[in-house]
N, C-alpha and C positions, 0 to 999 in steps of 0.2 A: 735559813738558808737560802739561797740567792739563784733563782732561776737562770737559765741559760740562755733566756731570751734578753736578760740586760746583757748578756756578753757580746750579745750579739750585735745589737747598735752602737756598742762601744765600738768593736771592730769596723762598722760600716763607716762611723766617722772617722776613724782613723784613715782605714782606707781612703776616704775622698778629700780626707788634707793630704794624704800621702801623693794623690795624684795629682791635685792642686799643686803640691810642692815639685813635683816634676815638670809640669807643664811651666811655673814660673820660672826655673832652672833652663829650659829649654831655652824658652823665649829669651832671656838676658844672655844666654850663649849667643844666640841668633842675631840678636841687635848686635851684641859687642864684635862679632864677626863681620855685620853687614857695618859697622863703625869702620871699620878697618878699610874693607874692600868697595867703600864707594865711593871713591873717584876711579877705580876702575871699573866700576860697574858703568857711570855717569860717563867716562871716555869710549868703554866699548858702546854705550847706547848712542855716542853719537860716530862712532866709524860707522854702526851697523845703518842705522838712518837720522842723519840731523835733523830732518824735518820734524820727527815723533818730538824731538826734545822744542825745537823750534816752537813747534804748536803747544807744547807746555806754558811756553815763556808770553807767547801771545796770548793763551787761555787768562793767564794770571795777569795781563794788560789788561784784558777786558773785562775782569772783574775789578779792577781800579777804576775802570769806564762807568761800571754798571751801580758799586757802592764803595766808597774809597774806603767805610770801617770792614769790609766784605774781604776786600784789595788785600787790607793790614793784617787782618787776621789768618786769610790763608798764605802770606807769605811768611807770616813767623810761625805757621802750621808748619808750613812745609820747610823751614829753615831748622826746626827742631827736630820733624823729623826726617833730615836730610838722605839716613842712608835707606827709608822706607822707600823713599820718594826716586833716590837713582836705582832702585832695584824693578820699582814699577815700572819707570823710564826704560830699563833693559830690557824688562818682557814686553812691552807696551812696543818696542824700537822692532822686537825680535817678531812680533805678530804683525806689525806693520808692512815689515818688509814679504813675510810671507805670502800675506793677504795681497799686496801687491803684484807678487809672482802669480797668483794663481787667478788675480782680475784679470793680469794685462801679460798672457805668455806672449813670449816673444818669436818673431817672424819664423824663424825655421823650424818649430812645431806644428808647422801648417802640416794639410791633408793630404798623404801620399797616395790615396787610393785609386787616383787616376793620374798618374805622373807619366805614364807613357802611352796616354791615348790622346790624339788631337782634339775628339770631341767626346760630348757625351749624350748619348740615345735619350731622350724623355718620353714617356707616355702620356699624349695629349689626348683627352676624351674629346670628341669631336663635335658631341652635343652641348657641350657646356655652351652656356649662354656667356658670351663676355663682354658685351655690349650693353646689355640690361642693367648687368651690377646684382642682379635676382640670383639665386642657388638654383639649382634643380631638385626637383623634391624626386628622392627615392623611393620607387615603390617597393614593399615585398614582392619576391619574385614566387 
């Protein structure tokens, strides 16, 4: 008579095989979808931020200058993986545009706390030594 532990391992192996099959089907479906959407994704990356795509091609040229074999290998890999490269370039262009907006805010987003005042009153410590370049020592009161 067979023990129930033998069936348990059979179910574990079948469950792992089923999960791997689902992962393979999903990845193949995504790659098939990306294959047809790749030109649109590349054009969208160019529209969003063309400098990102140019920087990718400059990097490829740099790889050729460093080593021709590495440059050829990366070019072949980029051509074979064209759908993934287009998707990654789109993601990079979006991230680059967001970071540029964050790092370089437009001029109209200035601080408007003092827009109705002609001057700002600053508290100045008269005892602060300005000519010696040394800081005053603060003593505990």
